[in-house]
C-alpha positions in Angstrom: 121.3 124.9 137.0 119.5 122.7 134.5 116.3 121.0 136.0 116.9 118.0 133.7 118.8 116.9 130.6 118.3 114.5 127.7 120.2 113.6 124.6 118.3 112.4 121.4 119.1 111.6 117.8 117.0 112.1 114.6 117.8 110.6 111.1 118.1 112.0 107.7 115.1 111.7 105.6 114.2 111.7 101.8 111.1 113.7 101.1 108.5 113.3 98.3 110.0 110.0 96.8 109.1 111.5 93.5 105.4 112.4 93.1 104.5 112.3 96.9 105.2 116.3 97.1 104.8 117.4 100.7 103.0 114.0 101.4 105.4 111.1 101.7 108.9 110.8 103.2 111.4 108.0 104.2 113.7 107.8 107.1 117.2 106.6 106.5 119.4 104.6 108.9 122.0 107.3 108.9 123.2 109.9 109.1 121.6 111.4 112.4 121.7 114.7 114.2 122.6 114.3 118.0 120.9 116.8 120.1 121.4 117.5 124.0 118.7 119.6 125.6 118.6 121.0 129.2 115.6 123.0 130.8 116.3 125.9 132.8 114.3 128.3 134.9 115.9 131.5 134.0 118.1 133.1 131.2 117.7 132.7 127.6 117.1 130.2 125.0 120.6 129.1 123.7 122.0 126.7 121.3 125.6 125.6 120.3 126.0 123.9 116.9 129.0 121.9 115.6 129.2 119.3 112.8 128.2 119.4 109.2 127.6 122.8 107.9 127.6 124.3 111.3 129.4 127.6 110.1 126.3 128.2 108.0 123.9 127.8 111.0 125.2 130.7 113.2 121.7 132.3 113.6 120.0 133.6 116.5 118.7 130.7 118.9 115.1 132.0 118.4 115.3 131.1 114.6 117.0 127.8 114.9 114.8 125.0 114.0 115.6 123.0 117.3 114.9 125.8 119.5 111.7 126.9 117.6 110.4 123.5 117.8 111.3 122.9 121.2 109.7 126.3 122.2 106.5 125.2 120.4 106.3 122.1 122.6 106.7 124.3 125.7 103.9 126.7 124.7 101.6 123.9 123.7 102.3 122.2 127.0 101.8 125.2 129.0 105.4 125.3 130.3 106.5 128.8 128.7 108.4 129.7 132.0 111.3 127.2 130.9 114.2 128.4 128.9 116.0 125.9 126.5 119.7 125.1 126.4 120.8 123.0 123.5 123.9 121.6 122.0 123.5 120.1 118.4 125.9 117.9 116.7 124.8 118.0 113.0 125.2 114.7 111.3 122.8 115.4 108.5 124.4 118.0 106.1 122.4 121.1 105.6 121.0 122.2 102.1 121.5 118.8 100.3 118.0 117.5 100.2 118.5 115.1 103.1 116.1 116.5 105.5 118.6 118.5 107.7 116.1 121.0 109.2 113.5 118.1 109.6 116.0 116.1 111.6 116.7 119.1 113.9 113.1 120.0 114.2 112.1 116.5 115.2 114.8 116.3 117.6 114.1 119.4 119.4 110.4 118.8 119.6 110.9 115.1 120.8 113.5 116.0 123.4 111.5 118.8 125.0 108.3 116.7 125.2 110.3 113.8 126.9 111.9 116.3 129.4 108.4 117.5 130.3 107.1 113.9 130.8 105.5 113.3 127.6 102.4 115.7 127.9 101.9 115.9 124.2 100.9 113.0 121.8 102.8 112.0 118.7 100.6 114.2 116.4 101.0 117.2 118.7 104.8 116.8 118.8 104.7 116.5 115.0 102.8 119.8 114.8 105.5 121.4 117.0 108.2 120.0 114.8 106.6 121.5 111.8 107.0 124.9 113.4 110.8 124.2 113.2 110.5 123.6 109.4 108.3 126.7 109.0 111.2 128.8 110.7 114.0 127.0 108.5 112.3 127.3 105.0 109.1 129.3 105.4 106.6 126.3 105.1 105.5 124.0 107.9 105.5 120.9 105.7 105.7 117.5 107.4 107.2 115.3 104.6 110.7 115.4 106.3 109.7 115.8 110.0 107.2 112.9 110.1 109.5 110.2 109.1 112.4 111.9 111.1 110.1 111.6 114.2 108.4 108.4 113.5 110.6 106.5 111.2 109.9 104.3 108.3 107.9 105.4 105.2 105.2 108.0 106.4 102.3 109.1 104.2 100.4 112.3 105.3 96.7 111.6 104.7 95.7 115.1 105.9 97.0 118.3 107.4 93.6 119.5 109.1 93.4 117.6 111.1 97.0 116.2 110.8 97.0 112.4 110.2 100.1 110.3 109.3 100.3 106.5 108.5 103.7 104.7 108.9 104.5 102.1 106.2 107.2 99.5 106.5 110.3 99.6 104.2 110.4 97.2 101.1 112.7 94.5 102.0 115.7 93.7 99.7 116.2 97.2 98.7 118.9 99.9 99.3 118.8 103.7 99.0 121.8 105.2 96.9 122.2 108.9 97.5 124.6 110.9 95.3 125.7 114.2 96.6 126.9 116.7 93.8 129.2 119.5 94.5 127.0 122.2 93.3 127.0 125.9 94.3 123.8 126.2 96.2 121.6 129.4 96.6 121.5 130.7 100.3 117.8 129.8 100.7 118.0 126.7 98.7 114.7 125.0 99.8 112.9 128.4 99.3 114.2 128.6 95.7 113.3 124.9 95.0 109.9 125.8 95.9 109.6 128.9 94.0 110.6 127.3 90.7 107.5 125.1 90.6 104.6 125.8 88.5 101.7 127.8 89.8 99.3 125.9 87.5 99.5 122.5 85.9 97.7 121.1 82.7 95.1 118.2 83.5 97.0 115.8 81.5 100.1 116.3 83.7 97.9 116.0 86.8 96.8 112.6 85.6 100.2 111.4 84.8 101.2 112.5 88.4 98.4 110.7 89.9 99.5 107.5 88.1 102.9 107.8 89.4 101.6 108.4 92.9 99.4 105.4 92.7 102.4 103.3 91.6 104.6 104.7 94.4 102.0 104.0 97.1 100.7 100.6 95.9 104.4 99.7 95.4 105.2 100.3 99.1 101.9 98.7 100.4 102.2 95.6 98.2 106.1 95.4 98.8 106.7 95.6 95.2 110.0 97.3 94.6 109.7 97.5 90.8 106.4 99.3 91.0 107.6 101.5 93.8 110.4 102.6 91.7 108.2 103.2 88.8 106.4 105.6 90.8 109.7 107.4 92.0 110.8 108.0 88.5 107.4 109.0 87.1 107.2 112.5 88.8 106.1 114.9 85.9 105.5 118.1 87.7 108.0 118.7 90.5 111.2 116.8 89.1 111.1 118.6 85.6 111.1 122.1 87.4 113.7 121.2 90.0 116.0 119.3 87.4 117.0 122.6 85.9 118.9 123.4 89.2 121.0 120.2 89.1 123.4 120.1 86.3 123.5 116.7 84.5 120.4 115.3 86.4 118.7 113.7 83.5 122.0 111.9 82.6 122.4 110.7 86.2 118.9 109.4 86.4 119.2 107.6 83.1 122.4 106.0 84.3 120.8 104.7 87.5 118.0 103.2 85.6 120.3 101.5 83.0 122.3 100.0 85.8 119.5 98.4 87.5 117.8 100.8 89.8 114.1 100.4 90.4 113.8 104.2 90.2 115.6 107.4 90.7 114.8 111.1 91.3 115.6 114.2 93.2 116.1 113.8 97.1 113.8 116.3 98.6 114.5 119.8 97.3 117.9 118.6 96.0 120.6 118.8 94.8 121.3 115.2 96.1 119.8 112.6 93.8 118.8 109.2 94.9 117.8 105.8 93.5 115.9 102.7 95.0 117.9 99.8 93.9 118.1 96.0 94.6 120.6 95.7 97.8 123.1 93.8 95.6 123.1 96.5 92.9 123.6 99.5 95.1 127.5 100.1 94.6 127.1 99.5 90.9 124.3 102.1 90.5 126.2 104.5 92.7 129.3 104.4 90.6 127.4 104.8 87.4 125.5 108.0 88.8 128.8 109.5 90.0 130.3 108.8 86.5 127.3 110.5 84.9 127.8 113.5 87.1 131.4 113.6 86.2 130.6 113.6 82.5 128.8 116.9 83.2 131.8 118.3 84.9 130.2 117.9 88.3 132.2 116.1 91.2 130.1 113.9 93.4 130.1 111.2 96.0 127.7 108.3 96.8 126.7 106.5 99.9 124.3 103.5 100.3 121.7 103.6 103.1 118.6 101.6 104.3 115.2 102.8 105.1 115.0 102.8 108.8 112.1 102.0 111.1 113.6 104.2 113.8 112.6 107.8 114.1 113.9 110.1 116.7 115.0 108.3 119.9 116.6 108.8 123.2 120.4 108.2 123.0 
């Protein structure tokens, strides 16, 4: 029988926010993954998955992001003798650029640490959650798992040692996410990383630094227009990944023309997001859907808020 049991939830996130590749991410108020976890003394690690995209997540438990992250906590805490029994309800759709594996990884690490009585601090738990990301897409990046775990907007100021700063959302803004129905590669995130350039001209680096400065200063100074300028200013990652999203440039242009502060690709895509004044969100969302439609791509939009809440006990 289980020694103990807990249920937690972890939010969808947007990574990069344009020029902040592998450094900045934002937690959304919804959707959320719901994970129930029990510790056992015997048997094997197991996980049952239902919800969005669950049919695509029928992989061995030892490769599931939740289990890998939870197992990393057990190992770091010196509790390897326990086995994990997990039930995951996927609210965050996988392979859409909304931080699905990040939410699952954060939930797995947080839940197991809580069951053990919180032996690890927040940065140690984040390290363990990053192992879930490594299992999912081959890279232990923290731009999704950090906001999924901590909430708000997170900026990673160092990986060795790992250091994350939480920033508050800019008030009066909304996040419009448009999900296009585009056929995706089996390992979508891996492909989205492989298309990136291996070297970049100095002039583009300067342009990227300008955009990143605008993004970060816009967040810190609560200047939505400046933040949006930064979001839209990515000259390295966005052009490479835009080729994978039919009609992207038209969709971005439509968002800006209808009053969005900024727009770009959500994480590795194919979802496209825009930061907008709250009262303009629906107008911008409809314009983005219309632009996708003009490129023979069906899509839907939803309006979210940046959330201060990360992973929490339900």
